[in-house]
All heavy atoms as an XYZ file, in Angstrom:
917
protein
N      62.476     35.126     44.132
C      63.209     36.194     43.523
C      64.678     35.833     43.539
O      65.226     35.308     44.482
C      62.972     37.480     44.317
C      63.945     38.540     43.954
S      63.869     39.903     45.122
C      63.152     41.094     44.024
N      65.351     36.145     42.450
C      66.801     36.001     42.417
C      67.298     34.692     41.947
O      68.404     34.297     42.295
N      66.550     33.949     41.130
C      67.072     32.689     40.646
C      67.044     32.682     39.133
O      66.380     33.483     38.502
C      66.299     31.510     41.162
O      64.972     31.592     40.748
N      67.840     31.818     38.537
C      67.879     31.734     37.111
C      69.111     32.422     36.548
O      69.680     33.247     37.159
N      69.449     32.048     35.327
C      70.668     32.561     34.742
C      70.384     33.791     33.881
O      71.345     34.404     33.367
N      69.129     34.151     33.619
C      68.861     35.388     32.897
C      67.551     35.974     33.414
O      66.976     35.478     34.352
C      68.726     35.058     31.405
C      67.683     33.992     31.134
O      66.755     33.812     31.873
N      67.962     33.210     30.059
N      67.144     37.090     32.881
C      65.995     37.740     33.335
C      66.348     38.865     34.331
O      67.510     39.043     34.670
N      65.367     39.553     34.841
C      65.643     40.749     35.639
C      66.327     40.410     36.992
O      66.936     41.313     37.581
C      64.273     41.371     35.893
C      63.280     40.239     35.675
C      63.910     39.332     34.694
N      66.243     39.217     37.484
C      66.871     38.937     38.753
C      67.888     37.766     38.654
O      67.924     36.912     39.484
C      65.808     38.622     39.830
C      64.950     39.821     40.122
C      63.708     39.901     39.609
C      65.453     40.866     40.844
C      62.903     41.023     39.837
C      64.682     42.008     41.076
C      63.427     42.033     40.550
O      62.658     43.179     40.771
N      68.681     37.841     37.631
C      69.612     36.740     37.407
C      70.810     36.727     38.368
O      71.429     35.714     38.606
C      70.129     36.798     35.997
O      70.793     38.028     35.711
N      71.065     37.850     39.016
C      72.067     37.864     40.091
C      73.491     37.752     39.623
O      73.819     37.951     38.453
N      74.385     37.439     40.550
C      75.816     37.470     40.276
C      76.423     36.108     39.953
O      77.485     36.048     39.438
C      76.519     38.035     41.513
O      76.214     37.183     42.624
C      76.130     39.437     41.784
N      75.729     35.015     40.257
C      76.362     33.742     40.093
C      75.920     32.949     38.874
O      76.409     31.873     38.632
N      74.909     33.427     38.093
C      74.405     32.692     37.004
C      73.738     31.433     37.500
O      73.595     31.187     38.701
N      73.299     30.601     36.614
C      72.675     29.327     37.005
C      71.620     29.558     38.057
O      70.581     30.120     37.812
N      71.849     29.060     39.280
C      70.899     29.201     40.325
C      71.231     30.354     41.316
O      70.729     30.378     42.380
C      70.804     27.917     41.132
O      72.044     27.629     41.734
N      72.012     31.273     40.848
C      72.457     32.432     41.689
C      72.922     31.993     43.066
O      72.276     32.188     44.056
C      71.339     33.468     41.799
C      71.803     34.741     42.418
C      70.758     35.669     42.840
O      69.725     35.232     43.331
N      70.937     36.945     42.662
N      74.065     31.415     43.089
C      74.638     30.947     44.365
C      74.890     32.127     45.305
O      75.110     33.245     44.924
C      75.932     30.241     44.057
C      75.709     28.944     43.274
C      77.006     28.306     42.944
C      76.812     26.986     42.231
N      75.905     26.923     41.186
N      74.820     31.832     46.609
C      75.053     32.844     47.595
C      76.491     33.336     47.509
O      77.407     32.556     47.332
C      74.828     32.259     48.990
C      75.112     33.189     50.109
N      74.533     34.404     50.208
C      75.936     33.073     51.154
C      74.975     34.999     51.277
N      75.834     34.214     51.861
N      76.641     34.638     47.587
C      77.970     35.252     47.492
C      78.287     36.029     48.770
O      77.406     36.527     49.412
C      78.069     36.183     46.265
N      79.572     36.123     49.141
C      79.967     36.945     50.230
C      79.794     38.425     49.917
O      79.487     39.259     50.784
C      81.398     36.647     50.666
C      81.542     35.274     51.338
O      80.553     34.775     51.882
O      82.615     34.722     51.262
N      80.093     38.766     48.667
C      79.870     40.135     48.174
C      79.222     40.094     46.846
O      79.267     39.092     46.116
C      81.238     40.873     48.094
O      82.044     40.222     47.168
C      81.923     41.028     49.422
N      78.572     41.179     46.501
C      77.866     41.304     45.258
C      78.404     42.472     44.449
O      78.632     43.533     44.960
C      76.367     41.503     45.480
C      75.757     40.292     46.157
C      75.727     40.136     47.529
C      75.222     39.266     45.347
C      75.200     39.020     48.145
C      74.694     38.116     45.963
C      74.681     38.013     47.335
O      74.192     36.920     47.902
N      78.595     42.248     43.150
C      79.087     43.298     42.220
C      77.834     43.887     41.563
O      76.784     43.338     41.507
C      79.949     42.639     41.137
C      81.201     42.029     41.707
N      82.389     42.667     41.831
C      81.443     40.737     42.176
C      83.300     41.895     42.327
N      82.744     40.713     42.578
N      78.067     45.079     40.957
C      77.018     45.710     40.179
C      76.731     44.821     38.958
O      77.620     44.283     38.363
C      77.475     47.083     39.691
C      76.443     47.686     38.813
C      77.743     47.989     40.906
N      75.455     44.603     38.658
C      75.048     43.802     37.522
C      75.395     44.584     36.231
O      74.974     45.723     36.096
C      73.553     43.498     37.589
C      73.055     42.759     36.356
C      73.211     42.684     38.891
N      76.183     43.932     35.356
C      76.673     44.634     34.170
C      75.559     45.210     33.344
O      75.709     46.334     32.803
C      77.475     43.640     33.290
C      78.800     43.326     33.973
O      79.359     44.112     34.743
N      79.342     42.138     33.663
N      74.473     44.538     33.209
C      73.323     45.024     32.389
C      72.794     46.334     32.941
O      72.491     47.232     32.173
C      72.250     43.949     32.370
C      71.021     44.268     31.510
C      70.135     43.068     31.505
C      68.696     43.452     31.284
N      67.763     42.285     31.414
N      72.725     46.466     34.272
C      72.223     47.692     34.846
C      73.237     48.806     34.694
O      72.844     49.973     34.444
C      71.945     47.461     36.347
C      70.797     46.561     36.640
C      69.505     47.057     36.035
O      69.174     48.236     36.166
O      68.779     46.253     35.441
N      74.536     48.507     34.825
C      75.516     49.539     34.637
C      75.534     50.027     33.184
O      75.679     51.238     32.919
C      76.904     48.983     35.003
C      77.932     50.079     35.069
S      77.671     51.342     36.366
C      78.178     50.411     37.820
N      75.330     49.127     32.219
C      75.261     49.501     30.793
C      74.106     50.453     30.530
O      74.246     51.432     29.821
C      75.191     48.261     29.946
N      72.955     50.193     31.210
C      71.758     51.069     31.053
C      72.096     52.447     31.618
O      71.750     53.451     31.040
C      70.558     50.509     31.782
C      69.864     49.406     30.999
C      68.470     49.112     31.541
C      68.487     48.565     32.922
N      67.165     48.121     33.401
N      72.799     52.500     32.751
C      73.150     53.798     33.360
C      74.052     54.586     32.409
O      73.852     55.790     32.273
C      73.901     53.548     34.705
C      73.016     53.044     35.783
O      71.773     53.170     35.682
O      73.567     52.500     36.765
N      74.967     53.936     31.787
C      75.932     54.624     30.938
C      75.274     55.210     29.676
O      75.749     56.141     29.096
C      77.083     53.702     30.541
C      77.999     53.417     31.736
C      79.100     52.533     31.374
C      80.014     52.300     32.607
N      81.126     51.399     32.373
N      74.131     54.623     29.267
C      73.419     55.134     28.102
C      72.474     56.278     28.484
O      71.963     56.974     27.617
C      72.629     54.000     27.455
C      73.476     52.974     26.769
C      72.633     51.831     26.193
C      73.523     50.750     25.656
N      72.707     49.643     25.170
N      72.155     56.473     29.782
C      71.289     57.498     30.218
C      71.923     58.877     30.058
O      72.955     59.106     30.665
C      70.865     57.220     31.664
C      69.782     58.149     32.197
O      69.740     59.276     31.705
O      69.051     57.680     33.034
N      71.352     59.786     29.302
C      71.973     61.089     29.050
C      71.996     61.959     30.347
O      72.757     62.959     30.330
C      71.112     61.717     27.980
C      69.811     61.055     28.124
C      70.082     59.649     28.569
N      71.256     61.616     31.353
C      71.208     62.412     32.542
C      72.237     61.996     33.641
O      72.229     62.552     34.697
C      69.793     62.427     33.152
C      68.832     63.182     32.289
O      69.252     64.210     31.641
O      67.653     62.768     32.217
N      73.029     60.977     33.331
C      74.003     60.567     34.341
C      75.351     60.314     33.667
O      75.514     60.325     32.493
C      73.541     59.254     35.061
C      73.335     58.097     34.107
C      72.297     59.511     35.863
C      72.932     56.809     34.781
N      76.396     60.088     34.534
C      77.702     59.786     34.117
C      78.414     60.890     33.287
O      79.064     60.619     32.319
C      77.780     58.486     33.297
C      77.867     57.271     34.192
C      76.729     56.615     34.549
C      79.067     56.804     34.690
C      76.742     55.505     35.370
C      79.164     55.734     35.539
C      77.990     55.081     35.858
O      78.055     54.002     36.690
N      78.247     62.085     33.769
C      78.960     63.194     33.156
C      79.731     63.913     34.256
O      79.159     64.808     34.901
C      78.039     64.117     32.379
C      78.815     65.186     31.617
O      79.934     65.441     31.900
N      78.141     65.762     30.620
N      80.999     63.601     34.476
C      81.750     64.214     35.568
C      81.973     65.684     35.378
O      82.272     66.424     36.319
C      83.063     63.487     35.575
C      83.197     62.909     34.210
C      81.839     62.615     33.735
N      81.792     66.217     34.162
C      81.991     67.659     33.915
C      80.722     68.444     34.078
O      80.730     69.689     33.862
C      82.537     67.819     32.466
C      83.826     67.100     32.286
O      84.696     67.170     33.173
N      83.992     66.443     31.216
N      79.615     67.839     34.436
C      78.336     68.533     34.535
C      77.692     68.221     35.854
O      77.165     67.118     36.045
C      77.418     68.198     33.358
C      76.151     69.008     33.334
O      75.795     69.678     34.366
O      75.462     68.905     32.328
N      77.779     69.128     36.829
C      77.266     68.844     38.149
C      75.776     68.757     38.248
O      75.216     68.354     39.247
C      77.771     69.898     39.140
O      77.278     71.176     38.783
N      75.061     69.136     37.173
C      73.625     69.028     37.185
C      73.153     67.565     36.861
O      71.978     67.251     37.038
C      72.968     69.984     36.186
O      73.261     69.579     34.887
N      74.071     66.740     36.447
C      73.744     65.369     36.096
C      73.721     64.550     37.371
O      74.415     64.745     38.339
C      74.755     64.795     35.099
C      74.886     65.547     33.865
C      73.658     65.467     33.035
C      73.852     66.232     31.712
N      72.667     66.227     30.864
N      72.844     63.507     37.380
C      72.752     62.641     38.558
C      73.646     61.420     38.434
O      74.135     61.105     37.320
C      71.322     62.232     38.749
C      70.722     61.443     37.634
C      69.240     61.160     37.839
N      68.684     60.477     36.668
C      68.756     59.168     36.473
N      69.346     58.396     37.345
N      68.256     58.642     35.393
N      73.878     60.740     39.497
C      74.667     59.499     39.512
C      73.789     58.375     40.036
O      73.008     58.545     40.947
C      75.888     59.670     40.433
O      76.733     60.657     39.941
N      73.992     57.157     39.479
C      73.262     56.016     39.978
C      73.720     55.688     41.382
O      74.868     56.015     41.729
C      73.562     54.927     39.017
C      74.810     55.294     38.407
C      74.909     56.812     38.399
N      72.843     55.093     42.212
C      73.227     54.873     43.605
C      74.460     54.023     43.843
O      75.120     54.250     44.816
C      72.025     54.371     44.452
C      71.628     52.963     44.150
N      70.644     52.652     43.247
C      72.079     51.795     44.626
C      70.504     51.331     43.187
N      71.358     50.784     43.986
N      74.899     53.105     42.946
C      76.153     52.383     43.252
C      77.376     53.303     43.350
O      78.311     53.000     44.038
C      76.302     51.434     42.033
C      74.923     51.179     41.642
C      74.227     52.503     41.796
N      77.299     54.497     42.732
C      78.433     55.349     42.801
C      78.597     55.991     44.195
O      79.643     56.494     44.534
C      78.365     56.510     41.802
O      77.168     57.243     42.003
C      78.373     55.966     40.395
N      77.527     55.886     45.013
C      77.610     56.440     46.352
C      78.624     55.724     47.211
O      79.229     56.280     48.128
C      76.200     56.388     47.062
C      75.160     57.230     46.428
C      73.797     56.922     47.089
C      75.482     58.690     46.530
N      78.866     54.435     46.951
C      79.834     53.678     47.688
C      81.183     53.624     47.084
O      82.146     53.148     47.616
C      79.339     52.260     48.091
C      79.050     51.432     46.887
C      78.166     52.365     49.021
C      78.727     50.002     47.219
N      81.269     54.180     45.801
C      82.555     54.430     45.179
C      83.066     53.302     44.262
O      82.650     52.149     44.365
N      83.943     53.693     43.349
C      84.593     52.759     42.473
C      83.771     52.418     41.220
O      82.571     52.691     41.190
N      84.451     51.826     40.269
C      83.780     51.409     39.040
C      82.918     50.160     39.238
O      81.992     49.905     38.524
C      84.803     51.185     37.926
C      85.438     52.457     37.446
C      86.292     52.230     36.236
C      86.887     53.509     35.769
N      87.360     53.447     34.421
N      83.337     49.300     40.140
C      82.621     48.082     40.429
C      82.516     47.939     41.967
O      83.212     47.113     42.557
C      83.291     46.828     39.802
C      82.563     45.581     40.044
O      81.338     45.635     40.374
O      83.145     44.531     39.897
N      81.723     48.741     42.599
C      81.608     48.597     44.061
C      81.014     47.269     44.456
O      80.262     46.667     43.692
C      80.680     49.762     44.436
C      79.904     50.064     43.222
C      80.799     49.722     42.056
N      81.420     46.788     45.639
C      80.950     45.506     46.107
C      80.247     45.758     47.389
O      80.622     46.584     48.219
C      82.109     44.529     46.327
C      82.805     44.184     45.015
C      83.970     43.240     45.286
O      83.896     42.372     46.115
N      85.044     43.471     44.575
N      79.112     45.049     47.594
C      78.358     45.131     48.835
C      78.073     43.760     49.368
O      78.184     42.758     48.652
C      77.040     45.875     48.554
C      77.276     47.290     48.091
C      76.127     45.150     47.564
N      77.682     43.675     50.614
C      77.307     42.388     51.223
C      75.822     42.170     51.037
O      75.390     41.033     51.012
C      77.680     42.359     52.717
C      79.181     42.344     52.895
C      79.525     42.247     54.365
O      78.696     42.161     55.252
N      80.821     42.218     54.617
N      75.045     43.200     50.969
C      73.646     43.125     50.698
C      73.165     44.477     50.136
O      73.796     45.497     50.433
C      72.814     42.777     51.922
S      71.093     42.428     51.563
N      72.096     44.454     49.414
C      71.502     45.729     48.917
C      70.025     45.501     48.808
O      69.531     44.385     48.669
C      72.103     46.074     47.556
N      69.228     46.571     48.882
C      67.817     46.454     48.777
C      67.147     47.765     49.227
O      67.692     48.817     49.143
N      65.958     47.574     49.801
C      65.158     48.671     50.182
C      64.794     48.586     51.701
O      64.467     47.481     52.169
C      63.856     48.725     49.388
C      64.070     48.819     47.913
S      64.755     50.363     47.402
C      63.369     51.462     47.656
N      64.868     49.724     52.371
C      64.344     49.809     53.734
C      63.128     50.691     53.632
O      63.165     51.793     53.087
C      65.368     50.439     54.706
C      66.562     49.490     54.888
C      64.724     50.737     56.040
C      67.647     49.990     55.853
N      62.025     50.184     54.184
C      60.753     50.897     54.161
C      60.567     51.666     55.479
O      60.802     51.138     56.517
C      59.583     49.927     53.964
O      59.785     49.212     52.761
C      58.230     50.655     53.891
N      60.179     52.891     55.347
C      59.908     53.749     56.505
C      58.424     54.086     56.614
O      57.782     54.254     55.560
C      60.701     55.073     56.375
C      62.158     54.924     56.484
C      62.918     54.583     55.412
C      62.770     55.151     57.660
C      64.324     54.432     55.490
C      64.211     54.988     57.817
C      64.944     54.649     56.676
N      57.897     54.050     57.790
C      56.522     54.464     58.054
C      56.606     55.593     59.127
O      57.254     55.368     60.142
C      55.620     53.310     58.554
C      55.195     52.372     57.465
C      54.143     51.425     57.960
C      53.643     50.604     56.855
N      52.621     49.658     57.271
N      55.952     56.697     58.832
C      56.011     57.802     59.785
C      57.448     58.151     60.171
O      57.721     58.482     61.311
C      55.172     57.460     61.015
C      53.739     57.153     60.715
O      53.110     57.905     59.927
N      53.242     56.070     61.201
N      58.358     58.072     59.179
C      59.718     58.426     59.419
C      60.542     57.464     60.204
O      61.636     57.770     60.628
N      60.012     56.236     60.424
C      60.735     55.244     61.188
C      60.871     53.944     60.440
O      60.076     53.650     59.555
C      59.973     54.976     62.505
C      59.834     56.247     63.348
C      59.465     55.960     64.751
C      59.310     57.310     65.441
N      60.118     57.392     66.580
N      61.871     53.185     60.731
C      62.160     51.931     60.023
C      61.017     50.920     60.266
O      60.620     50.666     61.363
C      63.477     51.342     60.499
C      64.678     52.255     60.154
C      63.746     49.912     59.860
C      65.971     51.883     60.794
N      60.537     50.373     59.139
C      59.436     49.434     59.229
C      59.852     48.061     58.721
O      59.583     47.034     59.389
C      58.255     49.934     58.402
C      57.071     49.005     58.471
C      56.303     48.905     59.593
C      56.791     48.155     57.366
C      55.237     48.019     59.638
C      55.688     47.314     57.430
C      54.909     47.221     58.538
O      53.861     46.361     58.622
N      60.441     47.949     57.571
C      60.866     46.690     56.991
C      62.014     46.807     56.059
O      62.477     47.927     55.778
C      59.644     46.049     56.281
O      59.316     46.844     55.132
N      62.549     45.685     55.578
C      63.651     45.673     54.618
C      63.479     44.529     53.669
O      62.775     43.555     53.948
C      64.984     45.582     55.400
C      65.111     44.256     56.200
C      65.776     43.184     55.668
C      64.565     44.130     57.440
C      65.884     41.982     56.366
C      64.627     43.000     58.139
C      65.273     41.899     57.623
O      65.366     40.723     58.299
N      64.190     44.612     52.537
C      64.190     43.478     51.563
C      65.461     43.569     50.771
O      66.323     44.381     51.006
C      62.916     43.487     50.685
C      62.827     44.717     49.834
O      63.893     45.243     49.333
O      61.721     45.174     49.575
N      65.606     42.635     49.794
C      66.826     42.595     49.011
C      66.472     43.015     47.529
O      67.127     42.588     46.596
C      67.433     41.248     49.044
C      66.609     40.148     48.436
O      65.381     40.226     48.511
N      67.217     39.147     47.858
N      65.482     43.872     47.316
C      65.102     44.363     46.033
C      66.055     45.438     45.527
O      65.825     46.609     45.774
C      63.699     44.870     46.000
O      62.774     43.832     46.352
N      67.123     45.035     44.834
C      68.100     45.982     44.323
C      68.287     45.748     42.858
O      68.618     44.628     42.441
C      69.440     45.810     45.061
O      70.403     46.556     44.403
N      68.075     46.777     42.090
C      68.270     46.674     40.627
C      69.717     46.580     40.239
O      70.047     45.870     39.283
N      70.612     47.257     40.965
C      72.002     47.289     40.538
C      72.836     46.139     41.082
O      73.844     45.781     40.492
C      72.617     48.626     40.937
C      72.263     49.754     40.011
N      71.079     50.447     40.154
C      72.896     50.290     38.961
C      71.007     51.342     39.211
N      72.113     51.256     38.462
N      72.476     45.585     42.193
C      73.276     44.519     42.780
C      72.606     43.183     42.836
O      73.254     42.144     42.687
C      73.656     44.911     44.236
C      74.604     46.058     44.290
C      74.130     47.342     44.532
C      75.990     45.869     44.093
C      74.951     48.445     44.631
C      76.845     46.978     44.152
C      76.296     48.226     44.430
N      71.331     43.101     42.979
C      70.503     41.914     42.993
C      71.075     40.818     43.903
O      71.407     39.724     43.463
C      70.343     41.370     41.551
C      69.613     42.375     40.726
C      69.128     41.745     39.444
N      68.458     42.797     38.665
C      68.723     43.093     37.451
N      69.610     42.421     36.795
N      68.112     44.102     36.844
N      71.203     41.080     45.176
C      71.731     40.066     46.075
C      70.746     38.921     46.335
O      69.538     39.110     46.242
C      72.008     40.851     47.385
C      70.994     41.938     47.303
C      70.897     42.307     45.882
N      71.264     37.815     46.632
C      70.505     36.616     46.976
C      69.802     36.869     48.324
O      70.328     37.591     49.167
C      71.408     35.438     47.051
C      70.736     34.158     47.258
O      70.148     33.905     48.254
N      70.897     33.257     46.256
N      68.684     36.228     48.536
C      67.950     36.409     49.830
C      68.801     35.892     51.012
O      68.572     36.254     52.150
C      66.626     35.676     49.791
O      66.784     34.294     49.587
N      69.821     35.043     50.747
C      70.631     34.544     51.825
C      71.531     35.644     52.453
O      72.146     35.443     53.439
C      71.505     33.391     51.346
C      70.706     32.127     51.048
C      71.544     30.996     50.558
C      70.738     29.784     50.244
N      71.541     28.721     49.696
N      71.581     36.793     51.784
C      72.320     37.948     52.310
C      71.520     38.692     53.366
O      72.052     39.523     54.102
C      72.814     38.861     51.216
O      71.680     39.496     50.591
N      70.218     38.449     53.447
C      69.367     39.205     54.359
C      69.664     39.098     55.829
O      69.513     40.048     56.603
C      67.909     38.901     54.117
C      67.359     39.474     52.783
C      65.950     38.956     52.527
C      67.343     40.983     52.795
N      70.173     37.934     56.303
C      70.559     37.855     57.746
C      71.570     38.897     58.151
O      71.548     39.374     59.333
C      71.135     36.431     57.904
C      70.390     35.649     56.858
C      70.257     36.598     55.664
N      72.426     39.329     57.230
C      73.389     40.376     57.572
C      72.660     41.734     57.862
O      73.079     42.454     58.747
C      74.421     40.586     56.427
C      75.311     39.390     56.229
C      76.234     39.597     55.050
C      77.067     38.355     54.841
N      77.975     38.490     53.754
N      71.681     42.025     57.049
C      70.863     43.224     57.250
C      70.100     43.135     58.521
O      70.085     44.074     59.361
C      69.892     43.474     56.078
C      69.056     44.712     56.323
C      70.649     43.554     54.784
N      69.482     42.010     58.785
C      68.723     41.804     60.005
C      69.628     41.952     61.245
O      69.195     42.656     62.224
C      68.035     40.458     60.074
C      67.204     40.257     61.324
C      66.322     39.063     61.276
C      65.486     38.840     62.467
N      65.613     39.660     63.640
N      70.797     41.401     61.193
C      71.753     41.515     62.320
C      72.081     43.012     62.561
O      72.139     43.504     63.752
C      72.992     40.725     62.102
N      72.321     43.793     61.519
C      72.654     45.222     61.641
C      71.442     45.965     62.197
O      71.632     46.824     63.077
C      73.086     45.759     60.324
N      70.256     45.693     61.729
C      69.068     46.346     62.247
C      68.731     45.938     63.670
O      68.252     46.733     64.446
C      67.849     46.133     61.270
C      68.058     46.879     59.903
C      66.893     46.451     58.982
C      68.111     48.333     60.082
N      69.006     44.640     64.001
C      68.766     44.203     65.403
C      69.690     44.984     66.345
O      69.264     45.455     67.426
C      69.124     42.717     65.528
C      68.020     41.784     64.968
O      66.926     42.300     64.652
O      68.343     40.606     64.804
N      70.933     45.227     65.948
C      71.908     45.947     66.743
C      71.430     47.389     66.876
O      71.458     47.977     67.967
C      73.272     45.906     66.108
C      74.329     46.650     66.882
C      75.706     46.541     66.234
C      76.695     47.320     67.006
N      78.010     47.348     66.386
N      70.969     48.018     65.783
C      70.506     49.360     65.803
C      69.286     49.488     66.738
O      69.171     50.464     67.484
C      70.172     49.854     64.393
C      69.671     51.279     64.247
C      70.714     52.269     64.756
C      69.337     51.541     62.829
N      68.399     48.480     66.699
C      67.193     48.514     67.536
C      67.579     48.501     69.021
O      67.016     49.254     69.827
C      66.309     47.346     67.180
C      65.103     47.287     68.125
C      64.046     48.140     67.942
C      65.038     46.403     69.164
C      62.935     48.112     68.779
C      63.946     46.329     70.059
C      62.934     47.252     69.859
O      61.809     47.233     70.682
N      68.555     47.661     69.345
C      69.016     47.654     70.770
C      69.606     48.969     71.226
O      69.448     49.361     72.355
C      70.052     46.555     70.934
C      69.477     45.142     70.864
C      70.563     44.088     70.979
C      69.956     42.684     70.799
N      70.955     41.661     70.804
N      70.213     49.705     70.306
C      70.854     50.983     70.602
C      69.822     52.079     70.689
O      69.931     53.014     71.472
C      71.908     51.356     69.599
C      73.128     50.425     69.647
C      74.080     50.623     68.499
O      73.877     51.504     67.637
O      75.083     49.891     68.436
N      68.816     52.024     69.796
C      67.772     53.108     69.759
C      66.473     52.587     69.190
O      66.190     52.739     67.989
C      68.318     54.265     68.939
C      67.426     55.461     69.065
O      66.312     55.407     69.553
N      67.895     56.613     68.659
N      65.642     51.950     69.985
C      64.374     51.374     69.529
C      63.437     52.443     68.981
O      62.544     52.058     68.210
C      63.814     50.681     70.787
C      64.508     51.274     71.936
C      65.856     51.741     71.430
N      63.592     53.674     69.345
C      62.702     54.739     68.862
C      62.849     55.019     67.368
O      62.072     55.724     66.785
C      62.853     55.978     69.643
C      62.391     55.854     71.038
O      61.419     55.127     71.326
N      63.101     56.482     71.988
N      63.898     54.428     66.730
C      64.071     54.602     65.277
C      63.135     53.674     64.473
O      63.022     53.830     63.294
C      65.512     54.273     64.878
C      66.591     55.287     65.408
C      67.959     54.746     65.068
C      66.344     56.648     64.871
N      62.419     52.777     65.174
C      61.664     51.746     64.507
C      60.140     51.988     64.696
O      59.712     52.321     65.833
C      62.036     50.363     65.050
C      63.407     49.983     64.617
C      64.538     50.465     65.298
C      63.640     49.095     63.575
C      65.806     50.162     64.943
C      64.932     48.740     63.188
C      66.009     49.262     63.843
N      59.355     51.800     63.675
C      57.925     51.964     63.722
C      57.285     50.938     64.645
O      57.806     49.846     64.783
C      57.359     51.785     62.263
C      55.909     52.040     62.252
O      55.467     53.223     62.208
O      55.109     51.049     62.193
N      56.187     51.347     65.266
C      55.492     50.466     66.215
C      55.060     49.151     65.545
O      54.993     48.128     66.175
C      54.280     51.142     66.814
C      54.602     52.289     67.667
C      53.364     52.974     68.204
C      53.730     54.199     68.941
N      52.576     55.007     69.296
N      54.787     49.175     64.242
C      54.384     47.942     63.565
C      55.468     47.094     62.996
O      55.249     46.072     62.417
N      56.716     47.531     63.190
C      57.863     46.739     62.664
C      58.072     45.472     63.446
O      57.607     45.351     64.575
C      59.127     47.591     62.717
O      59.586     47.751     64.042
N      58.787     44.546     62.860
C      59.003     43.265     63.565
C      59.791     43.459     64.841
O      59.673     42.688     65.788
C      59.738     42.297     62.673
C      61.176     42.653     62.326
C      61.883     41.598     61.491
O      61.659     41.583     60.259
O      62.634     40.798     62.033
N      60.597     44.508     64.960
C      61.399     44.738     66.167
C      60.546     45.196     67.348
O      60.741     44.779     68.429
C      62.516     45.737     65.842
C      63.489     45.253     64.835
C      64.567     44.495     65.128
C      63.400     45.364     63.446
N      65.188     44.181     63.916
C      64.469     44.697     62.887
C      62.479     46.007     62.601
C      64.728     44.660     61.529
C      62.721     45.959     61.207
C      63.796     45.292     60.697
N      59.571     46.065     67.027
C      58.749     46.609     68.106
C      57.662     45.622     68.563
O      57.097     45.718     69.595
C      58.045     47.888     67.690
C      59.047     49.064     67.377
C      59.748     49.604     68.567
N      58.906     50.345     69.463
C      58.641     51.666     69.401
N      59.178     52.384     68.473
N      57.885     52.235     70.304
N      57.396     44.605     67.692
C      56.348     43.606     68.053
C      56.935     42.508     69.004
O      56.150     41.779     69.506
C      55.861     42.955     66.770
C      54.981     43.863     65.923
C      54.494     43.135     64.708
C      53.607     43.971     63.868
N      53.090     43.275     62.719
N      58.212     42.514     69.160
C      58.795     41.475     70.010
C      58.335     41.574     71.453
O      58.147     42.599     72.022
C      60.296     41.530     69.961
C      60.859     41.130     68.605
C      62.375     41.257     68.593
C      62.945     40.961     67.235
N      64.369     41.020     67.163
């Protein structure tokens, strides 16, 4: 996932999607958001906003983005499947380090089947 200069996971660097320190919103995804009649209307509070707006700015930057899976309300796994940022898999160690730290502080936040509880 995340290689190639075009297609759904073309990423931020083109070509072979080189590892980046930060990732910008993928222009193609932002263009789709702007065409959606249910979002991007600051004068109508009933409209929704795409998740990149949660961190602010017109072109927010992140170190990694993706999905955290919960089982029984507890952290189970993570990945870099993000439609708006499409980070390279090389950004995942940053997420793992953050979750490792969180596990040390509160292991009860993690599902029994997660990689942290299996250690």
